[in-house]
C-alpha positions, 0 to 999 in steps of 0.5 A: 462537557469535554466528552460525550460517549454514547456509542452502541446504543439504540439512540434515534432521531436527529443529531443532538441539538444541545451540543450546539453551544457546547464549545468545550467538547473534545471527544464525540462518540455516537457511533453504532446508533440509529441517528438520522438526518443531516449533520448540522453546519454548526458542527464546525463551531465546535472548534475543540473537537479532536475525535468525531465518531459517528459511524454506523448510523443513518445520517444522510445528505452532504457532509457539511463543508463546515466540518473542515473548520475543525482545525484540531480534528485528528480522527473523523469516522463517518463510515457506514452512513448514507452520506451523498455528494462530494467530499469537502474540498477544503480538507487542507484546513484540518491543520492538525492533520498536516503536521506531524507534531505529537505535542499537538495531539490530544492525549484523551485529556491533558489534565489526566495523569498516567494512572488516571488514564489507566483508570479510565481505560479500565472502567467497566463501561463498555463505551470506552472499548468502542472508542479504541476499535479502529478499522485500519489495514483492512481489519479491525484493530484495538488501540490502547492509549496509542489511540490518542496519537492516531490520525485517521479519516474514514468515510467508507460505506457511503454514497459519496460521488465526485473526485478525491480532493487533491487537498487531502494529499497535504495531510502529511500526518494522516495515518489511515485513509479509508474511502472504500465502498463509495461511488468516487470517480476520477483519478487518484491524486498524483501527489498522494506520495507526499502523505508520508505518515500513511500506514493504511490506504483503502480506495477499493470498490469505487469508480476510480479510473486512470493509472496508479500514481508512481508516487505511491511507491514512495510511501515508506510507512505504508503497510496496507493497500487496497485499490481493488474493484475500480476502473484503474488501468495501466501498469502497476507501479513497483517499489521496495515498499509496495513489493512487501505488501500482502506477500502471500497474495499481493494481487488481492490489492488490485483485483477487479481492475481489468485494465491493470497489468504487470506484477503481481497480476497474471496479465502482462503489459503490452510492449516491454514485459521487463519494465518496472517502476521504482518510485519515479525512476523508470528503466527497461531491459532490451528483449532477448534477441536469439540472432544476437545471442548466436552471433556473439556465441560464434564470434567468441568461439572463433576468437578463442580458437584464434588465440590458441592457434596463435599461441601454438604458432608463435610460442615454442614452449606452448607448442612443445607442452601441447604436443606432450599433452597430446601424446600423453592423452593419446597413450592413455586412451590407447592403453585403455582401449587395448585393455578393454578390447582384450577383456571383451574378446576373452569373455567372448571366447569363454562363452 
């Protein structure tokens, strides 16, 4: 058996024991049921698993570290359960998530042709529709056949503690990472900028602290970011990609972090307010100095007048032209004043 698609039922009890010897299983979907208890350690023996969807059940205890032995795993969704403890540290063992190589990805079943695939998607069973619902970019999106190329880890809505494993930053093919609504602490890994395939990153509603890594601004594919409601502090990094996210309300990505400052939040950072970070480059502009400005203004005026004076003094043609211009302007002003004064006195006498 390659596929077990039993999502959105009312199944209860433990994780199905009959799957232990089913080493050919590639697609497991038991989401939206009432399954409980621990995930068995032997899940790591199902070495052909590409997709594991166990979200919205009542699984508890630790996430077994054996799950990191699934070297061809490309989609893991354990969201909406009661998992506790820390995130397994050996996520770098998930080989398929480390290299961007589409030929390795499971195309639902390598034995299906395009027409057969279309037939599968159009099956009346609503189970397949559940498979292609993906929570990413802060919303639930429906994926068609492109789902077979989607690489994702979703552990949101649990009670996970501890730090974010640094090994997760080696998953260069990962497109969606959702660790929101847990109890994670510590800092965001500095090397998160190496996850160049990342399209959506949600670390909201945890207890993360420290500064936001400046390498985050180097994620060229990033389309959705949520770091809200943590204990983050320091200056918010800026960059070409980060500045394009949530253009209508960019501050929503950072709200709930009282220690953060800088654009797009209202509270300015102490010190130089003109400081921005673009990737790993840092630049600053000197603050406006009124004394320097006025000194430069006066100096420019004096130099300008001195240049004019020297031109009139040492160049006869300039001196002659200036006198002619002065006489012409004087004559025009004199005629204008005389005409206006005569008109004014005439009107006054008539009254």
